[in-house]
PDB file of N, H, CA, C and O in Angstrom:
ATOM      1  N   UNK A   1     -15.431  12.328   9.657  1.00  0.00           N
ATOM      2  CA  UNK A   1     -14.469  11.070   9.601  1.00  0.00           C
ATOM      3  C   UNK A   1     -14.823  10.240   8.196  1.00  0.00           C
ATOM      4  O   UNK A   1     -13.952   9.693   7.519  1.00  0.00           O
ATOM      5  N   UNK A   2     -16.123  10.235   7.897  1.00  0.00           N
ATOM      6  H   UNK A   2     -16.831  10.679   8.447  1.00  0.00           H
ATOM      7  CA  UNK A   2     -16.327   9.567   6.714  1.00  0.00           C
ATOM      8  C   UNK A   2     -15.688  10.120   5.429  1.00  0.00           C
ATOM      9  O   UNK A   2     -15.250   9.422   4.515  1.00  0.00           O
ATOM     10  N   UNK A   3     -15.690  11.463   5.476  1.00  0.00           N
ATOM     11  H   UNK A   3     -16.045  12.030   6.219  1.00  0.00           H
ATOM     12  CA  UNK A   3     -14.989  12.182   4.347  1.00  0.00           C
ATOM     13  C   UNK A   3     -13.464  11.940   4.338  1.00  0.00           C
ATOM     14  O   UNK A   3     -12.876  11.877   3.258  1.00  0.00           O
ATOM     15  N   UNK A   4     -12.868  11.816   5.395  1.00  0.00           N
ATOM     16  H   UNK A   4     -13.345  11.867   6.272  1.00  0.00           H
ATOM     17  CA  UNK A   4     -11.524  11.550   5.532  1.00  0.00           C
ATOM     18  C   UNK A   4     -11.172  10.196   5.085  1.00  0.00           C
ATOM     19  O   UNK A   4     -10.109  10.016   4.490  1.00  0.00           O
ATOM     20  N   UNK A   5     -12.049   9.152   5.346  1.00  0.00           N
ATOM     21  H   UNK A   5     -12.913   9.298   5.829  1.00  0.00           H
ATOM     22  CA  UNK A   5     -11.855   7.757   4.805  1.00  0.00           C
ATOM     23  C   UNK A   5     -11.956   7.733   3.458  1.00  0.00           C
ATOM     24  O   UNK A   5     -11.129   7.152   2.754  1.00  0.00           O
ATOM     25  N   UNK A   6     -12.997   8.373   2.990  1.00  0.00           N
ATOM     26  H   UNK A   6     -13.669   8.845   3.562  1.00  0.00           H
ATOM     27  CA  UNK A   6     -13.236   8.484   1.460  1.00  0.00           C
ATOM     28  C   UNK A   6     -11.986   9.005   0.671  1.00  0.00           C
ATOM     29  O   UNK A   6     -11.516   8.454  -0.325  1.00  0.00           O
ATOM     30  N   UNK A   7     -11.488  10.216   1.296  1.00  0.00           N
ATOM     31  H   UNK A   7     -11.870  10.664   2.105  1.00  0.00           H
ATOM     32  CA  UNK A   7     -10.344  10.800   0.705  1.00  0.00           C
ATOM     33  C   UNK A   7      -9.137   9.896   0.709  1.00  0.00           C
ATOM     34  O   UNK A   7      -8.450   9.845  -0.311  1.00  0.00           O
ATOM     35  N   UNK A   8      -8.809   9.155   1.801  1.00  0.00           N
ATOM     36  H   UNK A   8      -9.368   9.196   2.630  1.00  0.00           H
ATOM     37  CA  UNK A   8      -7.725   8.249   1.901  1.00  0.00           C
ATOM     38  C   UNK A   8      -7.969   7.139   0.945  1.00  0.00           C
ATOM     39  O   UNK A   8      -7.008   6.724   0.297  1.00  0.00           O
ATOM     40  N   UNK A   9      -9.151   6.607   0.779  1.00  0.00           N
ATOM     41  H   UNK A   9      -9.932   6.944   1.305  1.00  0.00           H
ATOM     42  CA  UNK A   9      -9.257   5.466  -0.237  1.00  0.00           C
ATOM     43  C   UNK A   9      -9.023   6.082  -1.671  1.00  0.00           C
ATOM     44  O   UNK A   9      -8.457   5.398  -2.523  1.00  0.00           O
ATOM     45  N   UNK A  10      -9.414   7.253  -1.927  1.00  0.00           N
ATOM     46  H   UNK A  10      -9.874   7.809  -1.235  1.00  0.00           H
ATOM     47  CA  UNK A  10      -9.202   7.748  -3.274  1.00  0.00           C
ATOM     48  C   UNK A  10      -7.662   8.000  -3.458  1.00  0.00           C
ATOM     49  O   UNK A  10      -7.153   7.818  -4.564  1.00  0.00           O
ATOM     50  N   UNK A  11      -6.926   8.413  -2.394  1.00  0.00           N
ATOM     51  H   UNK A  11      -7.340   8.561  -1.496  1.00  0.00           H
ATOM     52  CA  UNK A  11      -5.464   8.497  -2.515  1.00  0.00           C
ATOM     53  C   UNK A  11      -4.706   7.260  -2.788  1.00  0.00           C
ATOM     54  O   UNK A  11      -3.653   7.246  -3.425  1.00  0.00           O
ATOM     55  N   UNK A  12      -5.359   6.078  -2.211  1.00  0.00           N
ATOM     56  H   UNK A  12      -6.215   6.089  -1.694  1.00  0.00           H
ATOM     57  CA  UNK A  12      -4.851   4.744  -2.463  1.00  0.00           C
ATOM     58  C   UNK A  12      -4.965   4.325  -3.870  1.00  0.00           C
ATOM     59  O   UNK A  12      -4.034   3.718  -4.399  1.00  0.00           O
ATOM     60  N   UNK A  13      -6.134   4.632  -4.566  1.00  0.00           N
ATOM     61  H   UNK A  13      -6.891   5.126  -4.137  1.00  0.00           H
ATOM     62  CA  UNK A  13      -6.317   4.476  -6.059  1.00  0.00           C
ATOM     63  C   UNK A  13      -5.406   5.288  -6.765  1.00  0.00           C
ATOM     64  O   UNK A  13      -4.773   4.715  -7.652  1.00  0.00           O
ATOM     65  N   UNK A  14      -5.167   6.613  -6.563  1.00  0.00           N
ATOM     66  H   UNK A  14      -5.681   7.079  -5.843  1.00  0.00           H
ATOM     67  CA  UNK A  14      -4.335   7.458  -7.128  1.00  0.00           C
ATOM     68  C   UNK A  14      -2.845   6.911  -7.200  1.00  0.00           C
ATOM     69  O   UNK A  14      -2.205   6.811  -8.247  1.00  0.00           O
ATOM     70  N   UNK A  15      -2.374   6.563  -5.899  1.00  0.00           N
ATOM     71  H   UNK A  15      -2.894   6.644  -5.049  1.00  0.00           H
ATOM     72  CA  UNK A  15      -1.013   5.850  -5.838  1.00  0.00           C
ATOM     73  C   UNK A  15      -0.836   4.595  -6.648  1.00  0.00           C
ATOM     74  O   UNK A  15       0.137   4.345  -7.360  1.00  0.00           O
ATOM     75  N   UNK A  16      -1.874   3.849  -6.459  1.00  0.00           N
ATOM     76  H   UNK A  16      -2.664   4.053  -5.881  1.00  0.00           H
ATOM     77  CA  UNK A  16      -1.801   2.407  -7.294  1.00  0.00           C
ATOM     78  C   UNK A  16      -1.716   2.751  -8.772  1.00  0.00           C
ATOM     79  O   UNK A  16      -0.904   2.229  -9.535  1.00  0.00           O
ATOM     80  N   UNK A  17      -2.703   3.759  -9.158  1.00  0.00           N
ATOM     81  H   UNK A  17      -3.363   4.183  -8.539  1.00  0.00           H
ATOM     82  CA  UNK A  17      -2.596   4.005 -10.531  1.00  0.00           C
ATOM     83  C   UNK A  17      -1.274   4.727 -11.056  1.00  0.00           C
ATOM     84  O   UNK A  17      -0.888   4.568 -12.214  1.00  0.00           O
ATOM     85  N   UNK A  18      -0.682   5.436 -10.243  1.00  0.00           N
ATOM     86  H   UNK A  18      -0.995   5.566  -9.302  1.00  0.00           H
ATOM     87  CA  UNK A  18       0.623   6.090 -10.548  1.00  0.00           C
ATOM     88  C   UNK A  18       1.727   5.022 -10.765  1.00  0.00           C
ATOM     89  O   UNK A  18       2.578   5.131 -11.647  1.00  0.00           O
ATOM     90  N   UNK A  19       1.649   3.937  -9.860  1.00  0.00           N
ATOM     91  H   UNK A  19       0.957   3.849  -9.144  1.00  0.00           H
ATOM     92  CA  UNK A  19       2.571   2.825  -9.991  1.00  0.00           C
ATOM     93  C   UNK A  19       2.347   2.046 -11.321  1.00  0.00           C
ATOM     94  O   UNK A  19       3.279   1.731 -12.060  1.00  0.00           O
ATOM     95  N   UNK A  20       1.108   1.773 -11.556  1.00  0.00           N
ATOM     96  H   UNK A  20       0.351   2.029 -10.956  1.00  0.00           H
ATOM     97  CA  UNK A  20       0.760   1.034 -12.901  1.00  0.00           C
ATOM     98  C   UNK A  20       1.131   1.970 -14.100  1.00  0.00           C
ATOM     99  O   UNK A  20       1.626   1.511 -15.129  1.00  0.00           O
ATOM    100  N   UNK A  21       0.890   3.206 -13.939  1.00  0.00           N
ATOM    101  H   UNK A  21       0.488   3.579 -13.103  1.00  0.00           H
ATOM    102  CA  UNK A  21       1.235   4.162 -15.005  1.00  0.00           C
ATOM    103  C   UNK A  21       2.701   4.208 -15.330  1.00  0.00           C
ATOM    104  O   UNK A  21       3.173   4.053 -16.456  1.00  0.00           O
ATOM    105  N   UNK A  22       3.393   4.443 -14.189  1.00  0.00           N
ATOM    106  H   UNK A  22       3.010   4.569 -13.274  1.00  0.00           H
ATOM    107  CA  UNK A  22       4.742   4.758 -14.409  1.00  0.00           C
ATOM    108  C   UNK A  22       5.760   3.677 -14.616  1.00  0.00           C
ATOM    109  O   UNK A  22       6.840   3.853 -15.181  1.00  0.00           O
ATOM    110  N   UNK A  23       5.306   2.474 -14.084  1.00  0.00           N
ATOM    111  H   UNK A  23       4.429   2.331 -13.625  1.00  0.00           H
ATOM    112  CA  UNK A  23       6.329   1.344 -14.151  1.00  0.00           C
ATOM    113  C   UNK A  23       5.506   0.021 -14.242  1.00  0.00           C
ATOM    114  O   UNK A  23       5.512  -0.809 -13.333  1.00  0.00           O
ATOM    115  N   UNK A  24       4.719  -0.135 -15.529  1.00  0.00           N
ATOM    116  H   UNK A  24       4.714   0.539 -16.268  1.00  0.00           H
ATOM    117  CA  UNK A  24       4.040  -1.309 -15.734  1.00  0.00           C
ATOM    118  C   UNK A  24       4.741  -2.566 -15.809  1.00  0.00           C
ATOM    119  O   UNK A  24       4.216  -3.626 -15.469  1.00  0.00           O
ATOM    120  N   UNK A  25       6.046  -2.458 -16.296  1.00  0.00           N
ATOM    121  H   UNK A  25       6.473  -1.597 -16.572  1.00  0.00           H
ATOM    122  CA  UNK A  25       6.810  -3.798 -16.425  1.00  0.00           C
ATOM    123  C   UNK A  25       7.209  -4.183 -15.025  1.00  0.00           C
ATOM    124  O   UNK A  25       7.080  -5.352 -14.663  1.00  0.00           O
ATOM    125  N   UNK A  26       7.683  -3.270 -14.228  1.00  0.00           N
ATOM    126  H   UNK A  26       7.788  -2.320 -14.522  1.00  0.00           H
ATOM    127  CA  UNK A  26       8.056  -3.519 -12.758  1.00  0.00           C
ATOM    128  C   UNK A  26       6.851  -4.232 -12.067  1.00  0.00           C
ATOM    129  O   UNK A  26       6.978  -5.235 -11.364  1.00  0.00           O
ATOM    130  N   UNK A  27       5.741  -3.650 -12.323  1.00  0.00           N
ATOM    131  H   UNK A  27       5.638  -2.835 -12.895  1.00  0.00           H
ATOM    132  CA  UNK A  27       4.629  -4.185 -11.519  1.00  0.00           C
ATOM    133  C   UNK A  27       4.166  -5.650 -11.940  1.00  0.00           C
ATOM    134  O   UNK A  27       3.729  -6.489 -11.152  1.00  0.00           O
ATOM    135  N   UNK A  28       4.328  -5.816 -13.285  1.00  0.00           N
ATOM    136  H   UNK A  28       4.683  -5.134 -13.925  1.00  0.00           H
ATOM    137  CA  UNK A  28       4.089  -7.174 -13.725  1.00  0.00           C
ATOM    138  C   UNK A  28       5.125  -8.198 -13.254  1.00  0.00           C
ATOM    139  O   UNK A  28       4.854  -9.384 -13.062  1.00  0.00           O
ATOM    140  N   UNK A  29       6.370  -7.632 -13.078  1.00  0.00           N
ATOM    141  H   UNK A  29       6.590  -6.669 -13.234  1.00  0.00           H
ATOM    142  CA  UNK A  29       7.402  -8.628 -12.495  1.00  0.00           C
ATOM    143  C   UNK A  29       7.114  -9.024 -11.032  1.00  0.00           C
ATOM    144  O   UNK A  29       7.243 -10.147 -10.546  1.00  0.00           O
ATOM    145  N   UNK A  30       6.674  -7.826 -10.382  1.00  0.00           N
ATOM    146  H   UNK A  30       6.570  -6.914 -10.777  1.00  0.00           H
ATOM    147  CA  UNK A  30       6.350  -8.066  -9.010  1.00  0.00           C
ATOM    148  C   UNK A  30       5.108  -9.111  -8.731  1.00  0.00           C
ATOM    149  O   UNK A  30       5.113  -9.937  -7.818  1.00  0.00           O
ATOM    150  N   UNK A  31       4.153  -8.945  -9.585  1.00  0.00           N
ATOM    151  H   UNK A  31       4.149  -8.274 -10.327  1.00  0.00           H
ATOM    152  CA  UNK A  31       3.082  -9.831  -9.455  1.00  0.00           C
ATOM    153  C   UNK A  31       3.508 -11.231  -9.788  1.00  0.00           C
ATOM    154  O   UNK A  31       3.126 -12.188  -9.115  1.00  0.00           O
ATOM    155  N   UNK A  32       4.330 -11.355 -10.871  1.00  0.00           N
ATOM    156  H   UNK A  32       4.640 -10.577 -11.418  1.00  0.00           H
ATOM    157  CA  UNK A  32       4.815 -12.711 -11.298  1.00  0.00           C
ATOM    158  C   UNK A  32       5.629 -13.280 -10.179  1.00  0.00           C
ATOM    159  O   UNK A  32       5.514 -14.479  -9.926  1.00  0.00           O
ATOM    160  N   UNK A  33       6.447 -12.521  -9.483  1.00  0.00           N
ATOM    161  H   UNK A  33       6.541 -11.547  -9.689  1.00  0.00           H
ATOM    162  CA  UNK A  33       7.266 -13.047  -8.298  1.00  0.00           C
ATOM    163  C   UNK A  33       6.310 -13.513  -7.179  1.00  0.00           C
ATOM    164  O   UNK A  33       6.596 -14.536  -6.557  1.00  0.00           O
ATOM    165  N   UNK A  34       5.217 -12.835  -6.896  1.00  0.00           N
ATOM    166  H   UNK A  34       4.985 -12.004  -7.402  1.00  0.00           H
ATOM    167  CA  UNK A  34       4.347 -13.138  -5.920  1.00  0.00           C
ATOM    168  C   UNK A  34       3.668 -14.516  -6.055  1.00  0.00           C
ATOM    169  O   UNK A  34       3.438 -15.277  -5.116  1.00  0.00           O
ATOM    170  N   UNK A  35       3.380 -14.730  -7.355  1.00  0.00           N
ATOM    171  H   UNK A  35       3.567 -14.111  -8.118  1.00  0.00           H
ATOM    172  CA  UNK A  35       2.830 -16.118  -7.654  1.00  0.00           C
ATOM    173  C   UNK A  35       3.740 -17.273  -7.221  1.00  0.00           C
ATOM    174  O   UNK A  35       3.219 -18.362  -6.983  1.00  0.00           O
ATOM    175  N   UNK A  36       5.087 -17.106  -7.101  1.00  0.00           N
ATOM    176  H   UNK A  36       5.510 -16.221  -7.295  1.00  0.00           H
ATOM    177  CA  UNK A  36       5.922 -18.111  -6.591  1.00  0.00           C
ATOM    178  C   UNK A  36       6.080 -18.139  -5.046  1.00  0.00           C
ATOM    179  O   UNK A  36       6.705 -19.036  -4.480  1.00  0.00           O
ATOM    180  N   UNK A  37       5.463 -17.077  -4.374  1.00  0.00           N
ATOM    181  H   UNK A  37       4.956 -16.348  -4.833  1.00  0.00           H
ATOM    182  CA  UNK A  37       5.611 -16.903  -2.893  1.00  0.00           C
ATOM    183  C   UNK A  37       4.431 -17.859  -2.319  1.00  0.00           C
ATOM    184  O   UNK A  37       3.433 -18.181  -2.962  1.00  0.00           O
ATOM    185  N   UNK A  38       4.716 -18.234  -1.057  1.00  0.00           N
ATOM    186  H   UNK A  38       5.527 -17.973  -0.534  1.00  0.00           H
ATOM    187  CA  UNK A  38       3.767 -19.067  -0.379  1.00  0.00           C
ATOM    188  C   UNK A  38       2.752 -17.960   0.205  1.00  0.00           C
ATOM    189  O   UNK A  38       3.055 -16.767   0.238  1.00  0.00           O
ATOM    190  N   UNK A  39       1.590 -18.435   0.636  1.00  0.00           N
ATOM    191  H   UNK A  39       1.343 -19.403   0.609  1.00  0.00           H
ATOM    192  CA  UNK A  39       0.537 -17.728   1.321  1.00  0.00           C
ATOM    193  C   UNK A  39       1.185 -16.939   2.607  1.00  0.00           C
ATOM    194  O   UNK A  39       0.943 -15.772   2.915  1.00  0.00           O
ATOM    195  N   UNK A  40       1.999 -17.780   3.234  1.00  0.00           N
ATOM    196  H   UNK A  40       2.195 -18.728   2.984  1.00  0.00           H
ATOM    197  CA  UNK A  40       2.346 -17.192   4.528  1.00  0.00           C
ATOM    198  C   UNK A  40       3.305 -16.011   4.239  1.00  0.00           C
ATOM    199  O   UNK A  40       3.295 -15.019   4.968  1.00  0.00           O
ATOM    200  N   UNK A  41       4.137 -16.119   3.167  1.00  0.00           N
ATOM    201  H   UNK A  41       4.145 -16.925   2.575  1.00  0.00           H
ATOM    202  CA  UNK A  41       5.126 -15.004   2.768  1.00  0.00           C
ATOM    203  C   UNK A  41       4.245 -13.767   2.500  1.00  0.00           C
ATOM    204  O   UNK A  41       4.428 -12.685   3.058  1.00  0.00           O
ATOM    205  N   UNK A  42       3.319 -14.004   1.639  1.00  0.00           N
ATOM    206  H   UNK A  42       3.171 -14.883   1.186  1.00  0.00           H
ATOM    207  CA  UNK A  42       2.462 -12.890   1.255  1.00  0.00           C
ATOM    208  C   UNK A  42       1.794 -12.332   2.348  1.00  0.00           C
ATOM    209  O   UNK A  42       1.722 -11.106   2.437  1.00  0.00           O
ATOM    210  N   UNK A  43       1.191 -13.214   3.367  1.00  0.00           N
ATOM    211  H   UNK A  43       1.250 -14.209   3.294  1.00  0.00           H
ATOM    212  CA  UNK A  43       0.601 -12.604   4.491  1.00  0.00           C
ATOM    213  C   UNK A  43       1.535 -11.685   5.331  1.00  0.00           C
ATOM    214  O   UNK A  43       1.174 -10.624   5.841  1.00  0.00           O
ATOM    215  N   UNK A  44       2.797 -12.232   5.412  1.00  0.00           N
ATOM    216  H   UNK A  44       3.090 -13.093   4.998  1.00  0.00           H
ATOM    217  CA  UNK A  44       3.854 -11.499   6.418  1.00  0.00           C
ATOM    218  C   UNK A  44       4.178 -10.254   5.640  1.00  0.00           C
ATOM    219  O   UNK A  44       4.511  -9.276   6.310  1.00  0.00           O
ATOM    220  N   UNK A  45       4.137 -10.139   4.398  1.00  0.00           N
ATOM    221  H   UNK A  45       3.866 -10.933   3.854  1.00  0.00           H
ATOM    222  CA  UNK A  45       4.603  -8.954   3.581  1.00  0.00           C
ATOM    223  C   UNK A  45       3.324  -7.975   3.752  1.00  0.00           C
ATOM    224  O   UNK A  45       3.529  -6.764   3.846  1.00  0.00           O
ATOM    225  N   UNK A  46       2.056  -8.469   3.791  1.00  0.00           N
ATOM    226  H   UNK A  46       1.889  -9.453   3.715  1.00  0.00           H
ATOM    227  CA  UNK A  46       1.059  -7.691   4.017  1.00  0.00           C
ATOM    228  C   UNK A  46       0.926  -7.031   5.394  1.00  0.00           C
ATOM    229  O   UNK A  46       0.561  -5.873   5.602  1.00  0.00           O
ATOM    230  N   UNK A  47       1.299  -8.000   6.351  1.00  0.00           N
ATOM    231  H   UNK A  47       1.595  -8.940   6.183  1.00  0.00           H
ATOM    232  CA  UNK A  47       1.381  -7.634   7.774  1.00  0.00           C
ATOM    233  C   UNK A  47       2.403  -6.418   8.024  1.00  0.00           C
ATOM    234  O   UNK A  47       2.153  -5.422   8.702  1.00  0.00           O
ATOM    235  N   UNK A  48       3.503  -6.669   7.400  1.00  0.00           N
ATOM    236  H   UNK A  48       3.706  -7.479   6.848  1.00  0.00           H
ATOM    237  CA  UNK A  48       4.534  -5.717   7.399  1.00  0.00           C
ATOM    238  C   UNK A  48       4.207  -4.279   6.852  1.00  0.00           C
ATOM    239  O   UNK A  48       4.565  -3.262   7.445  1.00  0.00           O
ATOM    240  N   UNK A  49       3.502  -4.274   5.680  1.00  0.00           N
ATOM    241  H   UNK A  49       3.211  -5.100   5.198  1.00  0.00           H
ATOM    242  CA  UNK A  49       2.999  -3.137   5.118  1.00  0.00           C
ATOM    243  C   UNK A  49       1.936  -2.478   6.039  1.00  0.00           C
ATOM    244  O   UNK A  49       1.931  -1.265   6.250  1.00  0.00           O
ATOM    245  N   UNK A  50       1.127  -3.254   6.521  1.00  0.00           N
ATOM    246  H   UNK A  50       1.132  -4.239   6.350  1.00  0.00           H
ATOM    247  CA  UNK A  50       0.063  -2.714   7.384  1.00  0.00           C
ATOM    248  C   UNK A  50       0.790  -1.903   8.704  1.00  0.00           C
ATOM    249  O   UNK A  50       0.449  -0.772   9.049  1.00  0.00           O
ATOM    250  N   UNK A  51       1.726  -2.604   9.290  1.00  0.00           N
ATOM    251  H   UNK A  51       2.003  -3.523   9.010  1.00  0.00           H
ATOM    252  CA  UNK A  51       2.423  -2.086  10.419  1.00  0.00           C
ATOM    253  C   UNK A  51       3.162  -0.742   9.973  1.00  0.00           C
ATOM    254  O   UNK A  51       3.038   0.258  10.681  1.00  0.00           O
ATOM    255  N   UNK A  52       3.870  -0.708   8.897  1.00  0.00           N
ATOM    256  H   UNK A  52       3.971  -1.520   8.322  1.00  0.00           H
ATOM    257  CA  UNK A  52       4.549   0.612   8.330  1.00  0.00           C
ATOM    258  C   UNK A  52       3.595   1.703   8.182  1.00  0.00           C
ATOM    259  O   UNK A  52       3.791   2.843   8.601  1.00  0.00           O
ATOM    260  N   UNK A  53       2.545   1.301   7.562  1.00  0.00           N
ATOM    261  H   UNK A  53       2.385   0.374   7.222  1.00  0.00           H
ATOM    262  CA  UNK A  53       1.378   2.373   7.352  1.00  0.00           C
ATOM    263  C   UNK A  53       0.887   2.816   8.551  1.00  0.00           C
ATOM    264  O   UNK A  53       0.828   4.030   8.748  1.00  0.00           O
ATOM    265  N   UNK A  54       0.497   1.980   9.449  1.00  0.00           N
ATOM    266  H   UNK A  54       0.545   0.994   9.290  1.00  0.00           H
ATOM    267  CA  UNK A  54      -0.024   2.480  10.766  1.00  0.00           C
ATOM    268  C   UNK A  54       0.881   3.316  11.472  1.00  0.00           C
ATOM    269  O   UNK A  54       0.465   4.356  11.981  1.00  0.00           O
ATOM    270  N   UNK A  55       2.241   2.930  11.572  1.00  0.00           N
ATOM    271  H   UNK A  55       2.579   2.085  11.159  1.00  0.00           H
ATOM    272  CA  UNK A  55       3.206   3.731  12.283  1.00  0.00           C
ATOM    273  C   UNK A  55       3.331   5.066  11.571  1.00  0.00           C
ATOM    274  O   UNK A  55       3.206   6.102  12.225  1.00  0.00           O
ATOM    275  N   UNK A  56       3.571   5.100  10.264  1.00  0.00           N
ATOM    276  H   UNK A  56       3.673   4.259   9.732  1.00  0.00           H
ATOM    277  CA  UNK A  56       3.452   6.266   9.449  1.00  0.00           C
ATOM    278  C   UNK A  56       2.360   7.220   9.705  1.00  0.00           C
ATOM    279  O   UNK A  56       2.565   8.422   9.879  1.00  0.00           O
ATOM    280  N   UNK A  57       1.127   6.637   9.727  1.00  0.00           N
ATOM    281  H   UNK A  57       0.960   5.661   9.586  1.00  0.00           H
ATOM    282  CA  UNK A  57      -0.122   7.417   9.876  1.00  0.00           C
ATOM    283  C   UNK A  57      -0.034   7.960  11.428  1.00  0.00           C
ATOM    284  O   UNK A  57      -0.407   9.111  11.654  1.00  0.00           O
ATOM    285  N   UNK A  58       0.387   7.255  12.338  1.00  0.00           N
ATOM    286  H   UNK A  58       0.691   6.320  12.153  1.00  0.00           H
ATOM    287  CA  UNK A  58       0.430   7.827  13.721  1.00  0.00           C
ATOM    288  C   UNK A  58       1.457   8.991  13.724  1.00  0.00           C
ATOM    289  O   UNK A  58       1.205  10.026  14.342  1.00  0.00           O
ATOM    290  N   UNK A  59       2.582   8.828  13.053  1.00  0.00           N
ATOM    291  H   UNK A  59       2.786   7.988  12.551  1.00  0.00           H
ATOM    292  CA  UNK A  59       3.515   9.893  13.145  1.00  0.00           C
ATOM    293  C   UNK A  59       3.109  11.096  12.390  1.00  0.00           C
ATOM    294  O   UNK A  59       3.409  12.206  12.828  1.00  0.00           O
ATOM    295  N   UNK A  60       2.428  10.955  11.253  1.00  0.00           N
ATOM    296  H   UNK A  60       2.184  10.053  10.897  1.00  0.00           H
ATOM    297  CA  UNK A  60       1.786  12.066  10.524  1.00  0.00           C
ATOM    298  C   UNK A  60       0.687  12.764  11.176  1.00  0.00           C
ATOM    299  O   UNK A  60       0.565  13.989  11.185  1.00  0.00           O
ATOM    300  N   UNK A  61      -0.084  11.958  11.704  1.00  0.00           N
ATOM    301  H   UNK A  61       0.015  10.963  11.696  1.00  0.00           H
ATOM    302  CA  UNK A  61      -1.330  12.572  12.402  1.00  0.00           C
ATOM    303  C   UNK A  61      -0.929  13.257  13.730  1.00  0.00           C
ATOM    304  O   UNK A  61      -1.525  14.239  14.171  1.00  0.00           O
ATOM    305  N   UNK A  62       0.180  12.634  14.366  1.00  0.00           N
ATOM    306  H   UNK A  62       0.664  11.836  14.008  1.00  0.00           H
ATOM    307  CA  UNK A  62       0.689  13.332  15.624  1.00  0.00           C
ATOM    308  C   UNK A  62       1.478  14.505  15.244  1.00  0.00           C
ATOM    309  O   UNK A  62       1.515  15.415  16.073  1.00  0.00           O
ATOM    310  N   UNK A  63       2.081  14.645  14.202  1.00  0.00           N
ATOM    311  H   UNK A  63       2.051  13.905  13.529  1.00  0.00           H
ATOM    312  CA  UNK A  63       3.000  15.897  13.792  1.00  0.00           C
ATOM    313  C   UNK A  63       2.042  16.910  13.342  1.00  0.00           C
ATOM    314  O   UNK A  63       2.445  18.072  13.387  1.00  0.00           O
ATOM    315  N   UNK A  64       0.819  16.690  12.905  1.00  0.00           N
ATOM    316  H   UNK A  64       0.492  15.746  12.869  1.00  0.00           H
ATOM    317  CA  UNK A  64      -0.090  17.746  12.334  1.00  0.00           C
ATOM    318  C   UNK A  64      -1.335  18.034  13.282  1.00  0.00           C
ATOM    319  O   UNK A  64      -2.238  18.796  12.936  1.00  0.00           O
ATOM    320  N   UNK A  65      -1.318  17.432  14.390  1.00  0.00           N
ATOM    321  H   UNK A  65      -0.585  16.813  14.672  1.00  0.00           H
ATOM    322  CA  UNK A  65      -2.400  17.721  15.361  1.00  0.00           C
ATOM    323  C   UNK A  65      -1.966  18.408  16.607  1.00  0.00           C
ATOM    324  O   UNK A  65      -2.791  18.692  17.475  1.00  0.00           O
TER     325      UNK A  65
END
């Protein structure tokens, strides 16, 4: 399980790096827009991302097990 967690974290870095490499201007715009958001809005966006990720993980793990 530790190896799977390490691999998952590595994939997070790969995906983040791809976004920065492929669309740096869009990434900068997004960060600039986030500065205008309230903490609550950012937390809600984070919570939504967590939920989408967990549901996707459950679907993927269920489909391949």
